[in-house]
N, C-alpha and C positions, 0 to 999 in steps of 0.2 A: 404347832413341834410336831417333826415327822416320826415315825417307832422307826425299829433297827432296820426291820424288812423293807422297807421302804427307800432309806437311806444305801439299804446295799445293793437296789432294784437300778437307782440313779447310777448309782457305786460305775453296777457292772455296763450300764448302759453307756454310762462315758469310756469305758478300757474300749467298749466298740465299736464306738466313732474316733478315738482315738486309732485304736486300729487299724484302719484304714480301708481303701477299697484291696492293699497286696494284699492279704489277710484272704480276702472274699473271694477275693482273681484264683486264688492258687484252691479251696475249694472246690469250684468253678469248671476245673480243668480234676479231679478226684474222681474215681468213683465212689461209687456208696462203699467200698471194701475201704476206702480212703488209701489207695496206690494208684500212682498217678497214667492218665489215662497213655501215652506214649512218655514212659522214661528212659531217658538217657543220664547217660556217665555227665555230660554239662549243660551248660544251656543252651551253645550251640547245637551239638547233635542231639538237645530233646527238640530240636525251633529244625532240625534239619528231617527227621522224623514226622512230626506234625506235618511240614510240607511236605514231602514223597509221597503226602497223600490227599493231595489239593493239585489243584491246575495253581501255574506260575503266575506271580504275579503279573498284571500288566504293571510299563512304563509308565502308563502315569499314577498306576497306584502307589509304584516307585514310589514315584516324583514328590506325590504328598505328601512320605512321611520328613516330618519334619523335626523329630530327632536324630542327632548325627550318629548316636549311639546307636540306635537299629537300623539305619542307616545300614553301616559299620557292622551290624552283627547280616545283615541280611543278603552285604556281599561278600561277606563271606561264606555262604551258606548256597546262593544264587550263583556263585561264578568258580 
């Protein structure tokens, strides 16, 4: 039989697993102070700020995007 701490540890691991990549990805885009590296007023605004620091994507890069949502957002930013 498992002790209370061990069960709680397993529950915590399960919660982290269920969080998925989204929460971890958000954390990667933040400085240690917890603030976004590129704060924006919207998703489009934030991506526009990020992309303004990078070279434009190549045609091949754009064509390789499979997600219609991502393509639509990118189209709004680069056109």
